[in-house]
N, C-alpha and C positions, 0 to 999 in steps of 0.2 A: 463514574467520575472518569477526572481525567488522573489515567494513566503513567503522565511528565515520568513519572523515573525508571517506566517499564521499559524503555528503546531495545530495541533489537538486530543490531546487527544486518548490516544485508552485504555482500559480495555482488563489486559487476561478475557479466559474464561472460566469455568471447562474444556473442553475439549481440553484448551491446545491454542486455536486460542487466537488473536485479534481484538479487532471490536470499532472502533469510538467513542468518550460516547455519541455523540450526528448525526444528522445525516446531513450530506451536498446533499447542490441545487447545480446539475452540469447541466449545456448545453450541445449541439453536440457542438461536438469538442474540450471542456477542457482537461486536460492532466494532472495526478498527478503523484505522488512518494508518497511512502514509507520509511522514511526516522528510521535510528535507532536512540535515544540518541539526538537527535536536529542538528546530523552531518549531511555531506554525505559521513563519509568514507565509514558506509552502506548501500543504500538504494534499492526498489524492484518496478519495473514500471510493462510492458506488464508480461504477462504470459510466453512469448514465449521464450524471453530472463531470463528468473529467475531464471536459472539457471550456472548462474557463480562462480567458481567453489570458485574466490576471496573474493569480496565483494557484492554480489547481481548482479544488473541488471544497463546497459546502455541505455535501452528505456524505456518511459514515457507510462503508463496505457491512454489510449483514451478511452474519454466518446462517446458511438456509443447513447445509449438513455437517455435522458433530464428526469430527476426523480431528489426526493428527496433518498437518498440510505446512508448508511453507510456501512464504510470503514470494511472491514475483510480479513485479513491478519493471511494463517500460514506459517509458516517457521519451517523448519529442520535447525538441524546445526550440522554437525559431520566435527570431528577437525578447520581445517580450511574454509570446505567448507558450502557455504550460498544460501539454493533452500529456495522459499517461491511461493503461492499463492496466487492473490489477485482477491475478492470475493465483488460484487456491493449488500448487501442486502435492497429491499428495502424498506421503509421507511412505517409504515400501520398509 
């Protein structure tokens, strides 16, 4: 289902990326997107589709390895074009 109330805050890092403030426990088969400002107008999911020139992507980021991870996103905005790369960073 849609987890509209389950947003997890992200903080900007010195390198310009954003990372979740707490790790997230994922199981194989989970899927997610990162959305901007609590709306679905701009959202990013799987890295293959994250080059949509209008508003992010249309696919989910599918979890293939279970564990506790921080979600990191590096995105670029050039005019109206938005691209992003999502990385799962293992929690220590």
